[in-house]
C-alpha positions in Angstrom: 13.2 8.0 0.6 14.0 11.7 0.2 11.9 14.1 -1.8 14.3 13.9 -4.6 13.4 10.2 -5.0 9.7 11.0 -5.9 8.8 10.0 -9.4 7.6 12.5 -11.9 3.8 12.6 -11.6 2.3 12.3 -15.2 -0.8 14.3 -15.8 -3.9 12.7 -17.3 -3.7 12.0 -21.1 -5.3 14.5 -23.4 -6.7 13.8 -26.8 -6.5 10.4 -28.5 -2.8 9.7 -28.4 -2.5 8.1 -25.0 -4.5 5.6 -23.0 -4.4 5.7 -19.2 -4.3 2.1 -18.0 -5.3 1.0 -14.5 -3.4 -2.0 -13.2 -4.5 -4.1 -10.2 -1.6 -6.1 -8.8 -0.3 -8.2 -6.0 3.2 -9.0 -4.7 5.1 -10.8 -2.0 7.4 -8.1 -0.7 9.8 -10.4 1.1 12.6 -10.2 -1.5 11.9 -6.6 -2.6 13.5 -3.4 -1.4 10.1 -1.7 -1.4 7.9 -0.5 -4.2 9.9 2.6 -5.4 12.6 2.2 -8.0 16.1 2.5 -6.5 19.4 2.1 -8.3 21.0 -1.2 -7.7 18.1 -2.7 -5.7 15.3 -5.0 -6.7 12.0 -3.2 -6.4 8.4 -3.9 -7.4 8.3 -0.8 -9.5 11.5 -1.7 -11.3 10.4 -5.2 -12.1 7.0 -4.0 -13.4 8.3 -1.1 -15.4 10.9 -3.3 -17.1 8.2 -5.9 -18.0 5.8 -3.3 -19.2 8.4 -1.6 -21.4 9.2 -5.0 -23.0 5.7 -6.3 -23.5 4.3 -3.0 -24.8 7.4 -2.3 -26.9 7.6 1.2 -25.7 10.2 3.6 -27.1 11.1 4.8 -23.5 10.7 3.3 -20.1 7.2 2.8 -18.7 6.4 5.1 -15.8 4.0 3.9 -13.1 2.1 5.9 -10.6 1.0 3.8 -7.6 -1.6 4.2 -4.9 0.8 3.5 -2.0 4.5 3.1 -2.0 5.1 0.2 0.3 8.3 -0.2 2.2 10.9 -3.0 2.0 9.3 -6.3 2.9 5.7 -5.1 2.9 3.3 -7.1 0.8 0.2 -6.2 -1.3 -2.9 -8.1 -2.4 -4.8 -5.0 -3.7 -2.3 -2.5 -5.0 -3.3 -0.2 -7.8 -1.2 1.7 -10.3 -1.6 3.5 -13.6 0.5 4.3 -16.6 -0.1 6.2 -19.8 0.4 4.1 -23.0 0.5 5.2 -26.6 -2.8 4.1 -28.1 -1.1 2.2 -30.9 1.0 0.2 -28.4 -2.1 -0.6 -26.3 -4.1 -1.8 -29.3 -1.2 -3.9 -30.6 -0.9 -6.0 -27.4 -3.3 -8.8 -28.5 -1.4 -9.3 -31.8 -3.4 -11.8 -33.8 -5.4 -13.1 -30.8 -9.1 -12.3 -30.3 -8.4 -11.1 -26.7 -9.0 -7.5 -25.5 -5.8 -5.5 -24.9 -6.2 -5.7 -21.1 -6.7 -9.4 -21.0 -3.8 -9.9 -23.4 -1.5 -7.7 -21.3 -2.2 -9.6 -18.1 -1.5 -12.9 -19.9 1.8 -11.7 -21.4 3.0 -10.2 -18.1 2.3 -13.5 -16.4 4.9 -15.0 -18.7 7.4 -12.1 -18.2 7.2 -11.1 -14.5 8.9 -13.0 -11.7 6.6 -15.2 -9.6 6.5 -12.9 -6.6 4.6 -10.1 -8.4 1.5 -10.5 -10.5 -0.8 -8.1 -12.4 -4.3 -9.4 -11.8 -6.2 -7.0 -14.1 -5.4 -4.3 -16.7 -8.0 -2.0 -18.3 -8.4 1.5 -19.6 -9.1 3.9 -16.7 -12.1 6.1 -16.5 -11.6 9.8 -17.2 -9.9 11.6 -14.4 -8.5 8.5 -12.8 -5.3 8.9 -10.8 -4.1 5.9 -8.8 -2.5 7.9 -6.1 -4.4 11.2 -5.8 -7.8 9.8 -6.7 -7.8 7.3 -3.8 -10.2 8.0 -0.9 -8.9 5.3 1.4 -6.3 2.5 1.7 -6.9 -0.6 3.8 -4.1 -2.6 5.3 -4.0 -5.8 7.3 -1.4 -6.7 9.9 -1.2 -10.3 11.1 0.5 -11.4 14.3 1.1 -14.9 15.8 1.1 -15.0 19.6 1.0 -18.8 19.9 3.9 -20.3 21.8 4.9 -22.6 18.9 5.1 -19.7 16.4 3.3 -19.4 13.1 2.5 -22.1 10.6 5.6 -22.6 8.4 3.5 -22.0 5.3 2.6 -18.4 6.3 5.7 -17.5 8.3 6.9 -14.9 5.7 3.6 -12.9 6.1 3.2 -13.0 9.9 4.9 -11.3 12.8 5.7 -13.5 15.8 4.9 -12.0 19.2 6.3 -13.6 22.3 3.3 -12.7 24.7 -0.4 -13.5 24.5 -2.5 -10.7 23.1 -6.0 -9.4 23.8 -7.7 -8.2 20.6 -10.6 -6.5 22.4 -8.2 -4.3 24.5 -6.2 -3.4 21.3 -9.4 -2.4 19.5 -10.5 -0.2 22.4 -7.1 1.5 22.4 -7.3 1.9 18.6 -10.7 3.6 18.8 -9.1 6.5 20.7 -6.9 7.3 17.7 -9.7 7.5 15.1 -10.4 10.7 13.2 -8.2 13.4 11.6 -5.1 14.1 13.6 -1.4 15.0 13.3 0.2 11.5 13.4 3.7 12.9 13.7 4.2 10.7 16.8 3.8 7.6 14.6 5.6 8.8 11.5 9.1 9.3 10.3 9.3 13.0 9.7 10.1 14.2 6.2 11.0 17.8 5.5 8.0 19.7 4.2 5.7 16.7 4.4 2.4 16.8 6.2 1.7 14.2 8.9 -2.0 15.0 9.2 -4.1 11.9 8.3 -7.7 10.8 8.7 -7.7 7.4 10.5 -11.0 5.7 9.7 -10.7 2.3 11.2 -8.3 0.5 13.5 -9.5 -2.8 15.0 -8.3 -6.3 15.8 -9.8 -9.8 15.8 -8.8 -13.4 16.2 -9.0 -15.2 12.8 -11.3 -18.2 13.1 -10.6 -20.1 9.9 -8.5 -20.2 6.7 -4.7 -20.2 6.4 -4.5 -17.5 9.1 -6.7 -19.3 11.7 -5.7 -18.6 15.3 -3.7 -15.4 14.3 -4.5 -11.9 15.4 -5.4 -9.7 12.4 -5.5 -5.9 12.6 -7.4 -3.8 10.0 -6.2 -0.3 9.4 -8.0 2.2 7.1 -7.1 5.8 6.4 -7.3 8.3 3.6 -3.5 7.9 3.3 -0.5 6.9 5.5 2.8 8.6 6.2 6.1 6.7 6.3 6.1 3.9 8.9 2.7 5.0 10.4 0.9 1.6 10.3 3.9 -0.3 11.7 4.3 2.2 14.5 0.6 2.1 15.4 0.7 -1.7 15.5 3.8 -1.6 17.7 2.0 0.7 20.2 -1.1 -1.5 20.2 0.9 -4.7 20.8 2.2 -3.1 23.9 -1.4 -2.6 25.0 -2.5 -6.0 24.0 0.0 -7.9 26.0 -0.5 -5.7 29.1 2.8 -3.7 29.1 0.9 -0.4 28.5 -2.6 0.9 29.5 -5.2 1.3 26.8 -5.0 5.1 26.8 -1.2 5.1 26.3 -1.3 5.3 22.4 -3.6 8.3 22.6 -1.2 10.0 24.9 1.6 9.3 22.5 -0.5 10.8 19.7 -1.2 14.0 21.6 2.5 14.6 22.2 3.0 14.9 18.4 6.6 13.7 18.5 8.2 10.3 18.2 8.3 8.3 21.4 11.2 5.9 21.7 8.9 3.6 23.7 6.9 2.9 20.5 8.4 0.0 18.5 8.0 0.1 14.8 7.3 -3.6 14.1 8.7 -5.5 11.2 7.2 -5.4 7.7 6.5 -9.1 7.3 3.0 -8.9 8.8 1.8 -6.0 6.7 -0.3 -6.3 3.6 -2.0 -3.6 1.4 -5.4 -5.3 0.9 -7.5 -2.8 -0.9 -7.6 0.8 -2.3 -10.9 2.6 -2.5 -11.9 5.2 -5.2 -15.0 7.4 -5.6 -17.6 7.0 -8.3 -16.2 7.6 -11.8 -17.9 11.0 -12.1 -16.0 12.2 -9.0 -12.5 10.9 -9.8 -11.1 14.2 -11.3 -12.5 16.3 -8.5 -11.0 14.0 -5.9 -7.6 14.0 -7.5 -7.6 17.8 -7.7 -8.7 18.1 -4.1 -6.0 15.7 -2.8 -3.3 17.5 -4.7 -4.3 20.8 -3.3 -4.6 19.6 0.3 -1.5 17.4 0.4 1.0 18.3 -2.3 3.5 15.7 -1.0 2.3 12.2 -2.2 1.3 9.7 0.4 4.3 7.4 0.9 5.2 4.0 2.1 4.3 2.6 5.6 
């Protein structure tokens, strides 16, 4: 996406005319061209805004602000967004039912949205809440199958198949060398005027022991924010370490060069899931949003 494709960033509502609503949502990104609305393409934002406009009976189109703009094919289990709704429209959602507006909105959206996107919770946001600029961290998971037979057919749309055996301990050791605040330009697609400095807080791998992903490798990546393609490039570099093609200190050397290395593969989006977004205590929300806007005027974008 170019800078011209950024949405207008609405400011927090003032007075009693608007209610800022926090939405917690999940989606299967397989059939979406990413989060951000794009003319002629099916996107998560486009589906949600159309449904919200209809259900809330808004005079104009709903405008969502999201914690992280995921790329085409990327999934989310813990995405967060907000929108500002006229108070009268918000209070009218339950109709004659005894439900609270948030509960009624979730129920009505379940009957309006397609099955690959769901709003799990809707509620008035605390003062100062901003889904994007108020976040203190985002947690992603990336799942990889290195078994010779490939992934279980029931999870195949959410797992990357890798043709060589992987060692999660070696990958975690290599990832530890990348932790901290750095310029991640070597692992990001450069955007004019956009910062590539990020604080990587966690990057580790494990072999899943049970559940639907049993036997798979699962990477956990946490940072204050991510620039475009950053997680998928980091995963690509660590896969090369995990299967023995590169030494454990190679990703650190790539990072230090601060330029894209053609030897780093940006892996596919199918294994990537936004699992959770973290926010500070309610009393610190406004200060966090102001701090983030001042430090990073370009919004954190899709992976």
